[in-house]
LOLONU-111056 format. One record per residue (C-alpha): x, y, z; residue in three letters; residue number from 1. Coordinates in nm, 3 decimals. Layout:
N
+---------+---------+---------+------+-----+
!       X !       Y !       Z ! code ! pos !
+---------+---------+---------+------+-----+
!       X !       Y !       Z !  ALA ! NUM !
...
+---------+---------+---------+------+-----+
This chain:
291
+---------+---------+---------+------+-----+
!       X !       Y !       Z ! code ! pos !
+---------+---------+---------+------+-----+
!   8.796 !  16.007 !   5.754 !  MET !   1 !
!   8.601 !  16.319 !   5.700 !  SER !   2 !
!   8.331 !  16.474 !   5.458 !  SER !   3 !
!   8.210 !  16.808 !   5.372 !  LEU !   4 !
!   7.860 !  16.916 !   5.500 !  SER !   5 !
!   7.753 !  17.282 !   5.484 !  TYR !   6 !
!   8.090 !  17.407 !   5.437 !  GLY !   7 !
!   8.215 !  17.211 !   5.750 !  TYR !   8 !
!   8.449 !  16.905 !   5.767 !  ASN !   9 !
!   8.254 !  16.677 !   5.942 !  VAL !  10 !
!   8.414 !  16.340 !   6.098 !  ARG !  11 !
!   8.253 !  16.044 !   6.038 !  SER !  12 !
!   8.458 !  15.799 !   6.236 !  GLU !  13 !
!   8.322 !  15.658 !   6.568 !  ARG !  14 !
!   8.512 !  15.730 !   6.890 !  LEU !  15 !
!   8.568 !  15.448 !   7.105 !  ARG !  16 !
!   8.434 !  15.531 !   7.470 !  VAL !  17 !
!   8.539 !  15.213 !   7.642 !  MET !  18 !
!   8.763 !  14.909 !   7.572 !  GLY !  19 !
!   8.659 !  14.549 !   7.586 !  LEU !  20 !
!   8.758 !  14.468 !   7.950 !  HIS !  21 !
!   8.580 !  14.816 !   8.072 !  GLU !  22 !
!   8.258 !  14.700 !   7.893 !  LEU !  23 !
!   8.279 !  14.359 !   8.052 !  LEU !  24 !
!   8.320 !  14.505 !   8.382 !  ALA !  25 !
!   8.055 !  14.729 !   8.334 !  PHE !  26 !
!   7.806 !  14.472 !   8.230 !  LEU !  27 !
!   7.902 !  14.253 !   8.546 !  LEU !  28 !
!   7.870 !  14.559 !   8.775 !  LEU !  29 !
!   7.503 !  14.616 !   8.612 !  ILE !  30 !
!   7.424 !  14.246 !   8.666 !  ALA !  31 !
!   7.524 !  14.272 !   9.015 !  VAL !  32 !
!   7.329 !  14.561 !   9.094 !  VAL !  33 !
!   7.007 !  14.419 !   8.915 !  CYS !  34 !
!   7.021 !  14.113 !   9.125 !  TRP !  35 !
!   7.062 !  14.316 !   9.441 !  MET !  36 !
!   6.753 !  14.522 !   9.352 !  ILE !  37 !
!   6.532 !  14.264 !   9.224 !  PHE !  38 !
!   6.420 !  13.965 !   9.471 !  PRO !  39 !
!   6.627 !  13.685 !   9.298 !  ARG !  40 !
!   6.888 !  13.466 !   9.470 !  ASP !  41 !
!   7.198 !  13.508 !   9.281 !  LEU !  42 !
!   7.394 !  13.321 !   9.567 !  SER !  43 !
!   7.199 !  12.999 !   9.498 !  THR !  44 !
!   7.221 !  13.041 !   9.107 !  THR !  45 !
!   7.598 !  13.081 !   9.140 !  LEU !  46 !
!   7.619 !  12.750 !   9.362 !  ARG !  47 !
!   7.442 !  12.563 !   9.126 !  ASN !  48 !
!   7.597 !  12.684 !   8.824 !  ALA !  49 !
!   7.878 !  12.526 !   8.621 !  ARG !  50 !
!   8.174 !  12.666 !   8.760 !  LEU !  51 !
!   8.387 !  12.859 !   8.486 !  ASP !  52 !
!   8.556 !  13.192 !   8.454 !  ALA !  53 !
!   8.253 !  13.392 !   8.398 !  VAL !  54 !
!   8.070 !  13.219 !   8.708 !  THR !  55 !
!   8.399 !  13.286 !   8.905 !  PHE !  56 !
!   8.410 !  13.637 !   8.837 !  SER !  57 !
!   8.029 !  13.689 !   8.947 !  TYR !  58 !
!   8.125 !  13.507 !   9.269 !  MET !  59 !
!   8.402 !  13.751 !   9.323 !  GLN !  60 !
!   8.177 !  14.040 !   9.261 !  ALA !  61 !
!   7.878 !  13.916 !   9.444 !  TRP !  62 !
!   8.112 !  13.835 !   9.764 !  LEU !  63 !
!   8.229 !  14.202 !   9.748 !  LYS !  64 !
!   7.879 !  14.335 !   9.779 !  ALA !  65 !
!   7.774 !  14.048 !  10.025 !  LYS !  66 !
!   8.093 !  13.933 !  10.220 !  PRO !  67 !
!   7.911 !  13.737 !  10.477 !  ASN !  68 !
!   7.794 !  13.494 !  10.233 !  ASP !  69 !
!   7.996 !  13.211 !  10.376 !  ASP !  70 !
!   7.851 !  12.914 !  10.178 !  GLU !  71 !
!   7.929 !  13.090 !   9.845 !  LEU !  72 !
!   8.263 !  13.158 !   9.987 !  ARG !  73 !
!   8.326 !  12.797 !  10.080 !  LEU !  74 !
!   8.271 !  12.711 !   9.730 !  LEU !  75 !
!   8.491 !  12.956 !   9.597 !  MET !  76 !
!   8.773 !  12.861 !   9.833 !  ALA !  77 !
!   8.734 !  12.511 !   9.699 !  ARG !  78 !
!   8.756 !  12.606 !   9.347 !  GLU !  79 !
!   9.070 !  12.811 !   9.417 !  LEU !  80 !
!   9.222 !  12.489 !   9.584 !  ILE !  81 !
!   9.166 !  12.278 !   9.279 !  LEU !  82 !
!   9.303 !  12.575 !   9.060 !  LEU !  83 !
!   9.618 !  12.550 !   9.287 !  GLY !  84 !
!   9.575 !  12.906 !   9.415 !  ARG !  85 !
!   9.648 !  12.792 !   9.769 !  PHE !  86 !
!   9.715 !  13.152 !   9.925 !  ARG !  87 !
!   9.390 !  13.298 !   9.790 !  GLU !  88 !
!   9.200 !  12.993 !   9.910 !  ALA !  89 !
!   9.338 !  13.037 !  10.272 !  GLU !  90 !
!   9.240 !  13.397 !  10.257 !  ASP !  91 !
!   8.897 !  13.288 !  10.185 !  GLN !  92 !
!   8.891 !  13.044 !  10.459 !  LEU !  93 !
!   9.021 !  13.306 !  10.715 !  ALA !  94 !
!   8.730 !  13.536 !  10.650 !  LEU !  95 !
!   8.482 !  13.274 !  10.715 !  ILE !  96 !
!   8.676 !  13.152 !  11.011 !  ALA !  97 !
!   8.639 !  13.530 !  11.130 !  GLY !  98 !
!   8.263 !  13.516 !  11.095 !  HIS !  99 !
!   8.215 !  13.258 !  11.400 !  GLY ! 100 !
!   8.218 !  12.906 !  11.437 !  HIS ! 101 !
!   7.904 !  12.803 !  11.209 !  PHE ! 102 !
!   8.126 !  12.638 !  10.947 !  HIS ! 103 !
!   8.439 !  12.530 !  11.124 !  ASP ! 104 !
!   8.373 !  12.190 !  11.001 !  GLY ! 105 !
!   8.380 !  12.293 !  10.636 !  ASP ! 106 !
!   8.692 !  12.508 !  10.701 !  VAL ! 107 !
!   8.875 !  12.221 !  10.862 !  ALA ! 108 !
!   8.807 !  12.000 !  10.556 !  TRP ! 109 !
!   8.892 !  12.252 !  10.312 !  LEU ! 110 !
!   9.227 !  12.331 !  10.491 !  ARG ! 111 !
!   9.293 !  11.962 !  10.476 !  LEU ! 112 !
!   9.215 !  11.957 !  10.129 !  LEU ! 113 !
!   9.440 !  12.259 !  10.058 !  LYS ! 114 !
!   9.748 !  12.092 !  10.234 !  ASP ! 115 !
!   9.680 !  11.748 !  10.064 !  PHE ! 116 !
!   9.684 !  11.939 !   9.715 !  TYR ! 117 !
!  10.004 !  12.141 !   9.809 !  ARG ! 118 !
!  10.165 !  11.804 !   9.916 !  LEU ! 119 !
!  10.075 !  11.641 !   9.600 !  MET ! 120 !
!  10.192 !  11.932 !   9.377 !  ALA ! 121 !
!  10.555 !  11.834 !   9.502 !  LEU ! 122 !
!  10.745 !  11.545 !   9.346 !  PRO ! 123 !
!  10.709 !  11.237 !   9.540 !  PRO ! 124 !
!  11.057 !  11.243 !   9.671 !  ARG ! 125 !
!  11.017 !  11.585 !   9.804 !  ASP ! 126 !
!  10.709 !  11.500 !  10.014 !  ARG ! 127 !
!  10.833 !  11.240 !  10.264 !  ILE ! 128 !
!  10.913 !  11.367 !  10.612 !  GLY ! 129 !
!  10.814 !  11.708 !  10.546 !  THR ! 130 !
!  10.641 !  11.927 !  10.779 !  MET ! 131 !
!  10.354 !  11.977 !  10.532 !  LEU ! 132 !
!  10.306 !  11.586 !  10.529 !  GLU ! 133 !
!  10.309 !  11.569 !  10.909 !  TYR ! 134 !
!  10.049 !  11.848 !  10.899 !  GLU ! 135 !
!   9.847 !  11.718 !  10.652 !  THR ! 136 !
!   9.815 !  11.385 !  10.824 !  VAL ! 137 !
!   9.753 !  11.552 !  11.124 !  GLU ! 138 !
!   9.460 !  11.725 !  10.966 !  ARG ! 139 !
!   9.326 !  11.414 !  10.817 !  LEU ! 140 !
!   9.324 !  11.229 !  11.148 !  ASN ! 141 !
!   9.112 !  11.515 !  11.323 !  ALA ! 142 !
!   8.856 !  11.517 !  11.069 !  VAL ! 143 !
!   8.499 !  11.490 !  11.222 !  ASP ! 144 !
!   8.372 !  11.193 !  11.018 !  TRP ! 145 !
!   8.006 !  11.255 !  11.112 !  GLY ! 146 !
!   8.030 !  11.609 !  10.959 !  ALA ! 147 !
!   8.149 !  11.463 !  10.617 !  LEU ! 148 !
!   7.911 !  11.424 !  10.309 !  THR ! 149 !
!   7.912 !  11.089 !  10.142 !  ARG ! 150 !
!   8.116 !  11.243 !   9.843 !  GLU ! 151 !
!   8.378 !  11.369 !  10.117 !  GLN ! 152 !
!   8.399 !  11.028 !  10.294 !  ARG ! 153 !
!   8.489 !  10.871 !   9.962 !  GLU ! 154 !
!   8.746 !  11.146 !   9.915 !  GLU ! 155 !
!   8.886 !  11.096 !  10.271 !  PHE ! 156 !
!   8.945 !  10.754 !  10.176 !  ALA ! 157 !
!   9.129 !  10.834 !   9.850 !  GLU ! 158 !
!   9.357 !  11.096 !  10.035 !  MET ! 159 !
!   9.429 !  10.848 !  10.338 !  ALA ! 160 !
!   9.559 !  10.609 !  10.066 !  LEU ! 161 !
!   9.769 !  10.860 !   9.891 !  ALA ! 162 !
!   9.899 !  10.955 !  10.236 !  LEU ! 163 !
!  10.020 !  10.594 !  10.308 !  ASN ! 164 !
!   9.754 !  10.572 !  10.576 !  GLN ! 165 !
!   9.619 !  10.234 !  10.498 !  ALA ! 166 !
!   9.453 !  10.164 !  10.832 !  GLU ! 167 !
!   9.249 !  10.510 !  10.796 !  ALA ! 168 !
!   9.167 !  10.427 !  10.430 !  ALA ! 169 !
!   9.029 !  10.068 !  10.514 !  ALA ! 170 !
!   8.835 !  10.198 !  10.807 !  ASN ! 171 !
!   8.690 !  10.467 !  10.579 !  ALA ! 172 !
!   8.575 !  10.216 !  10.322 !  TYR ! 173 !
!   8.431 !   9.985 !  10.607 !  ALA ! 174 !
!   8.220 !  10.277 !  10.735 !  ARG ! 175 !
!   8.110 !  10.411 !  10.370 !  ILE ! 176 !
!   7.985 !  10.038 !  10.344 !  ALA ! 177 !
!   7.747 !  10.061 !  10.642 !  VAL ! 178 !
!   7.549 !  10.329 !  10.471 !  GLN ! 179 !
!   7.598 !  10.212 !  10.081 !  SER ! 180 !
!   7.342 !  10.051 !   9.885 !  ASP ! 181 !
!   7.632 !   9.836 !   9.744 !  THR ! 182 !
!   7.828 !   9.744 !  10.074 !  PRO ! 183 !
!   8.024 !   9.447 !   9.936 !  ALA ! 184 !
!   8.234 !   9.662 !   9.680 !  GLN ! 185 !
!   8.358 !   9.892 !  10.012 !  TRP ! 186 !
!   8.430 !   9.590 !  10.207 !  HIS ! 187 !
!   8.628 !   9.451 !   9.903 !  GLU ! 188 !
!   8.827 !   9.763 !   9.874 !  ARG ! 189 !
!   8.908 !   9.763 !  10.249 !  ALA ! 190 !
!   9.023 !   9.410 !  10.190 !  ALA ! 191 !
!   9.244 !   9.493 !   9.911 !  ARG ! 192 !
!   9.387 !   9.794 !  10.091 !  VAL ! 193 !
!   9.452 !   9.555 !  10.415 !  GLN ! 194 !
!   9.603 !   9.299 !  10.213 !  LEU ! 195 !
!   9.841 !   9.520 !  10.006 !  ALA ! 196 !
!   9.971 !   9.645 !  10.344 !  HIS ! 197 !
!  10.029 !   9.292 !  10.484 !  GLY ! 198 !
!   9.724 !   9.283 !  10.728 !  ASN ! 199 !
!   9.607 !   8.934 !  10.653 !  TYR ! 200 !
!   9.365 !   8.864 !  10.922 !  LEU ! 201 !
!   9.191 !   9.228 !  10.882 !  ALA ! 202 !
!   9.186 !   9.148 !  10.502 !  ALA ! 203 !
!   8.999 !   8.840 !  10.552 !  ALA ! 204 !
!   8.767 !   8.958 !  10.796 !  THR ! 205 !
!   8.687 !   9.230 !  10.534 !  SER ! 206 !
!   8.624 !   8.979 !  10.251 !  TYR ! 207 !
!   8.384 !   8.788 !  10.485 !  ILE ! 208 !
!   8.197 !   9.100 !  10.547 !  ARG ! 209 !
!   8.167 !   9.146 !  10.181 !  ALA ! 210 !
!   8.040 !   8.789 !  10.143 !  MET ! 211 !
!   7.765 !   8.861 !  10.430 !  ASP ! 212 !
!   7.641 !   9.161 !  10.232 !  ALA ! 213 !
!   7.577 !   8.978 !   9.904 !  ARG ! 214 !
!   7.304 !   8.734 !   9.824 !  GLY ! 215 !
!   7.416 !   8.588 !   9.510 !  ASP ! 216 !
!   7.587 !   8.239 !   9.584 !  TYR ! 217 !
!   7.868 !   8.288 !   9.322 !  ASP ! 218 !
!   7.970 !   8.599 !   9.467 !  VAL ! 219 !
!   7.955 !   8.502 !   9.821 !  ARG ! 220 !
!   8.174 !   8.172 !   9.738 !  LYS ! 221 !
!   8.425 !   8.398 !   9.579 !  THR ! 222 !
!   8.440 !   8.606 !   9.876 !  TYR ! 223 !
!   8.474 !   8.313 !  10.108 !  PHE ! 224 !
!   8.769 !   8.148 !   9.899 !  LEU ! 225 !
!   8.932 !   8.485 !   9.903 !  SER ! 226 !
!   8.925 !   8.511 !  10.282 !  ALA ! 227 !
!   9.088 !   8.157 !  10.301 !  MET ! 228 !
!   9.349 !   8.209 !  10.065 !  ASP ! 229 !
!   9.439 !   8.552 !  10.229 !  VAL ! 230 !
!   9.467 !   8.362 !  10.568 !  LEU ! 231 !
!   9.676 !   8.092 !  10.391 !  VAL ! 232 !
!   9.895 !   8.356 !  10.211 !  ALA ! 233 !
!   9.971 !   8.482 !  10.567 !  GLY ! 234 !
!  10.051 !   8.174 !  10.729 !  GLY ! 235 !
!   9.760 !   8.159 !  10.922 !  LEU ! 236 !
!   9.631 !   7.802 !  10.889 !  HIS ! 237 !
!   9.475 !   7.791 !  11.216 !  GLY ! 238 !
!   9.243 !   8.115 !  11.181 !  GLN ! 239 !
!   9.179 !   7.958 !  10.829 !  ALA ! 240 !
!   9.058 !   7.632 !  10.961 !  LEU ! 241 !
!   8.857 !   7.798 !  11.225 !  ALA ! 242 !
!   8.691 !   8.028 !  10.962 !  LEU ! 243 !
!   8.617 !   7.720 !  10.774 !  ALA ! 244 !
!   8.452 !   7.551 !  11.085 !  GLU ! 245 !
!   8.241 !   7.859 !  11.133 !  ARG ! 246 !
!   8.134 !   7.928 !  10.789 !  ARG ! 247 !
!   8.139 !   7.612 !  10.579 !  GLU ! 248 !
!   7.769 !   7.499 !  10.635 !  ARG ! 249 !
!   7.664 !   7.709 !  10.322 !  SER ! 250 !
!   7.931 !   7.547 !  10.085 !  PHE ! 251 !
!   7.932 !   7.188 !  10.163 !  LEU ! 252 !
!   7.742 !   7.112 !   9.864 !  ASP ! 253 !
!   7.985 !   7.284 !   9.633 !  ASP ! 254 !
!   8.279 !   7.027 !   9.511 !  LYS ! 255 !
!   8.514 !   7.301 !   9.447 !  GLU ! 256 !
!   8.484 !   7.441 !   9.785 !  VAL ! 257 !
!   8.492 !   7.112 !   9.950 !  VAL ! 258 !
!   8.801 !   7.014 !   9.756 !  TYR ! 259 !
!   8.972 !   7.322 !   9.863 !  ARG ! 260 !
!   8.869 !   7.292 !  10.239 !  LEU ! 261 !
!   9.010 !   6.943 !  10.237 !  MET ! 262 !
!   9.365 !   7.055 !  10.108 !  LEU ! 263 !
!   9.345 !   7.318 !  10.366 !  LEU ! 264 !
!   9.297 !   7.083 !  10.637 !  ALA ! 265 !
!   9.570 !   6.854 !  10.514 !  GLN ! 266 !
!   9.826 !   7.140 !  10.498 !  SER ! 267 !
!   9.714 !   7.252 !  10.825 !  GLY ! 268 !
!   9.806 !   6.904 !  10.960 !  GLY ! 269 !
!   9.429 !   6.842 !  11.058 !  ASP ! 270 !
!   9.402 !   6.485 !  10.919 !  MET ! 271 !
!   9.083 !   6.409 !  11.096 !  THR ! 272 !
!   8.912 !   6.724 !  10.927 !  ARG ! 273 !
!   9.079 !   6.643 !  10.614 !  ALA ! 274 !
!   8.929 !   6.301 !  10.615 !  GLN ! 275 !
!   8.579 !   6.402 !  10.701 !  ARG ! 276 !
!   8.614 !   6.659 !  10.383 !  TYR ! 277 !
!   8.701 !   6.372 !  10.160 !  ALA ! 278 !
!   8.405 !   6.171 !  10.281 !  VAL ! 279 !
!   8.179 !   6.461 !  10.217 !  ILE ! 280 !
!   8.347 !   6.514 !   9.866 !  LEU ! 281 !
!   8.309 !   6.139 !   9.762 !  LEU ! 282 !
!   7.923 !   6.164 !   9.872 !  ASN ! 283 !
!   7.848 !   6.473 !   9.669 !  LEU ! 284 !
!   7.640 !   6.434 !   9.357 !  PRO ! 285 !
!   7.883 !   6.361 !   9.049 !  GLY ! 286 !
!   8.155 !   6.219 !   9.245 !  ALA ! 287 !
!   8.134 !   5.866 !   9.131 !  GLU ! 288 !
!   8.184 !   6.010 !   8.776 !  ALA ! 289 !
!   8.493 !   6.219 !   8.838 !  SER ! 290 !
!   8.675 !   5.924 !   9.013 !  ARG ! 291 !
+---------+---------+---------+------+-----+
């Protein structure tokens, strides 16, 4: 398009100096330079920002300018793992490891996470017996529990379950319970894992720990009866009777519990104890009405 002006043809079209991608890159460069010039902490801002494509681009630009920002590089490595970009994640972890031993625990954790996600990306039938599975379990067993955050400890337990490491998962739940505001739920999780893998005695112990962690009578009663049921299901009548003898005092005013204990004693062949429970049951309030 042109127009006639003072005898000359003048082009009125706008020439495009740069494309969209070049413009975005230029703006990104300006932003990084500004953050480097002015006394602001872009690294902290990026660590606390919602991680999306734009933030990720800023991370890459920042790390090119500040290659020793290992904390931000750790965050980037984790995001790469979650995106399935395992080779790039390992490149970032290798750079961190090359900077010294300050983040050895963090690097070890993220390498466990990387191997776990790589393994889970395979079809289930292709995971079993592979070197990757072996290495992932080895990394799991080598984790420094004391260096993990609360979130990482929960993540550890879930990974252990997925890797069929039931004992490690149950132990993790029990250790989380020690510092939890709701310890009973973690002991209960441990019990369920142990029961699912046929470890009846350990499951009963976890239910008793859950019972001791709760003050509510109905919840304590439920955990106590669950412990008894687990032992009976495992054919451990002797251990169930021993547990009843140790912990029955809190429940001898409860007709349902005493009745269950009487049946337990009968099935375990301890008729003397069964008769004792029967006498207690008959003397409880309301027993006359129920006969």
